N, C-alpha and C positions, 0 to 999 in steps of 0.2 A: 448452145444457144435455145433460148425460149422464144415464143411467138413475140414477146415484147422486148426482147433485148437480151443481154447476158443472163446466163442461168443463175439465180438467186440459190443460196444454200437452203437445205430443208428447213433450217431454224427460221429463216426469214420468211419461207413460204407459210410455215405454221403460224407465225406472228401475223402475217398479212391476213390470212383467213380468220384467225381470232379477232382481229380489229374490225373486219367486215361484219362477223356475227354480232360483236358487241354493238357496232353501229346499228345493226337491224333492231336490237333490243331497245336501244335509245330512241330510235325513231318511232318504234311501236308505242312505247311509253308516251312520247311526245304527242302522238296522235290521239291516244287515249286520254291524256290530260286535256287537250284541246276540246275533245268532244264533251268532256265533263263540264268545262267552263261555259259552254254554250248554254247551259241551263240558266245562267245568270247574266252573262256578259255578251255584247254584240260580237259577231264574227270578226269585224274590223278591228275591234280592241284586241282580240286574241291573236290576230295576225300581226298587229303592232308589238305586242309582247313577244311574239316570236322573233322579231328583228331586233328589238330594243335590247333584250337580254343575250342575244347572239352577239351584239356589238359590245356589251359588257364583257363577255367571255373573250372576244377578240382583244380588247385592251388588256386584259389580264394576262392572256397567253403571249402577245407580241411585245407589249410595253414599247421599249425603245425602238423595236423593229417595225412598228407600225408604219411610220412615215416611209421608210424604204419599201415596205411592202406594198404601198399605194403607187409606187412609181410605175408607170407603163408606158409603152410606146404606142399603144393603141386604146386611148382612152375611150373612144366612141364605142368600140366593140365591148370593152369591159363594162361600160354603163349598159349597153343593150343586153348583154347576157345576164347582168345582175337584175335588170328589170324582168327578164324572162323568168328568172329563178323566184323573184318575187311574186309574179303572176302564177308561178307553178304553186306557190304556198297558199296564196288567196283562192285560187280555184279548188285546190285540194281540201283546205280547211273548210271552205264553204259546202263542199260536197260531203264532208262528214257530218255537217249539221243535219243532213236530210237522210243519209244512208249509212248502213252499218260499216264499222271499221273494215271488215275481211273484204266486202264487195269493193269498197273505195280503194283499198290497197291493191287488189288484184287487178282492177282497171288501170290503176296508175302503172303498172308493170308492163303495159303496152308501150311504155316509152323507149326501151331498148329496140323494140321492133319497129316503131316509128323512126328511130335513127336509121335503121337499115334501109327503110323506104325513101327517107329524105336524103341520104348520102349519095344516091345516084344522081339527082338533078342538082344538088347544091354543092356538092364537093367534087362532082365528077368521078366518083368511085365506081368501079365495076361491081355490080351486084348479080351474082349468078343465079340459076334456077333453084337451087338447093336453099340459098338464104331467102329468095322470095317465098319458097315453099314454107320455110320456118315462119316467116312474117305472116303467111296465109294462115297457118295453123293458130297463131297467136290471136289474130283478129276473129277467127271462128270462136275462141275461147271468150273473147270480149262479147261477141254478139250473144253467146249462150248466156253470159251473166246477165246482159241487159234485155235480151229476148224483145227486140223490137217486133211489133206486129202482134205480140201476144197478150197485150195489156199490162206489160210488166214494165217496159221502158217509160221513165218519166224524165223531165227536164233535169232534175237534180243529178241523174245518173250521168248526165253529160258534163258535169262539173269535173270529176276527176279525170275523165278523158280529155278535156281541155288542159287540165293540169299536166297530163302526160304529153300532149303535143307541145306546151310551152317547154317542158323539161326536154324533151327531144330536140327542139330548136335551141335550147341553152347548150346541149352537148355537141350539136353541130358547131356552134359558135366556139365552144371551147377547142374543139379539134382544130379549127381554123387558125387559132392564135397561140396554140400550146407551145409552139416554138420560140414565142417571143416572151411570154409571162408564165411565171411558176404557179403552182397550185395554191401557195399562200396568198398571192395577189388576188386571185379569185375569191379566196376565203374572206379577205379583208373587204372587197368591194361588195360581196354579196350582203354582209351584215350592214354596212353603212348605208348603201342605196336603198335597202329595204326599210331601215328605220327612218330615212328622210321622207321616202314616199308615203310611209303611214302617218308619221308625225304632223305632216302638213294638214291632215284632215282629222287629227285626233279631237279637237274640240267638238266636232259634230257629233261624234258617237261615245264620248267619254262616260263611263260610269265609274265612280271612285271604288276600287276593290276594297273588300275586307282583308283581314290577315290571311284567310285560307285562299282568297283570290289572288292576292299577290303571290302567295306560295306557288300555286299552280301556274300563273303566268311566268314566273321566274323558271319554273321547271320546263315549260314548253320552250322558252329561248334557250336556256342552258343546254337542255338535251339536244335540241336541234343543232346548236352550234358545235356541241361536243360530238355529235354523230357525224357531221360533216368533217370535222377534224380527224375523226377515226378513219373515215373514208380515205382521206388524203393519206394517212399513216398506212393504211392497209394496201393501197395501190402502190405506195413507195417501197413496201417490203416485198410485194409479190406481184407477179405479172397480172395485168387486169383480167386477162382471159381465164386465169385460175381464181383470183380472189372475187371478182365482181358476182358471178353466180351466187356466192353465199349471202348476198343481199336479199335473196328471195327468202331467207329465213324468217323475214319480217311477217310473212303470211302466217307462219305458225303463232307468233306472238300476238299479232292483231286478233287472231280468231280467238285465243285464250282470253285476252282482255275483252273482247266483244261478248264472249259468253258470261265470264264471271263477274263483269261490271255492268254490262248493259243489258244482259240477257238475250243477245243476239247470238244466233249460230246459222252459219251459212247453210242454205238449202241444197240438196243434192246437185242441182243444175249449176249453182254457184261454184261448188267444189269441183265439178267436171270442167267448167269453163276456166277456172283459175289453174287447174293441172295443165290445160292446153296452152294457156298463156306462159306458164313456166316452161313447159316443154319447148314451145316455139323460141323462147328467149334463150334457153339453154342450147339448143340447137345452133342458133346464130352465133353464140359465143364459141362454140365449138368449131363452126366453120371459119369463124374470123381467125381463130387461133391457127388453124391448119394453113390457112391462106397465107398469113404472116410468116409462118414457118417456111413454106415451100416457095414463097415469093412468086407465086403463079396466080393468074386469075381463077376464080371459081368457075367449075363447070356450070 
């Protein structure tokens, strides 16, 4: 047995890890494309494109299975967590407008740490001292990146942190209803709720894209949707405690994109902070895996 259920065979584990790494490449490319679009188009229009073309991919993938995928016994919670995922994208994309890719992505990775912090009061889960220590290390990393009190922290740096908070709340809701709805239901609601939310205000900020604009907008949405689909496949093939940490590979790709496309490279303090966030997150993943295996509370 693994921490997440019956032991998958090694081929499935390798496949799950590969899906997660590919998803990190797609998400990094999506973020770089969104940042490129900000030179010409409003943030809100880019967020709309993210969900509109996500929905296009959704229809292509599910086709006749779309209606069954929308069936849920907890409609309110599905809409609530889809709104949280939409707010995650909106805050993160807005942060990309102001700060470099690597810094935004590193701060976003406080989400798994926030899940640990919130799981105690919201889900009643036992969080032992070692997982609290992992969370503390991650937050120290976030403070090193933003450096409040040293003239570095600006309001835009709070946007990816707000995105991380929204995503952590989204994951908490996902845990609470995972027994009643499958991952494809989440995938379906995420795209449709996002496109409805943004389309309502579309006339207020619309700038008609040229051919290149349409290409990159479609790229943002299709890559985002495909990335989430690969995460679903990755977690279906391998235990979350094994596959999820490979999502941190996105920090490699966004650093490369930031340097070669936008001329940004993280300063030494940002690198140190990012490493601490990753270390804290990986330690929490490891402790959760050990806890589920032993089925005893963490010390």
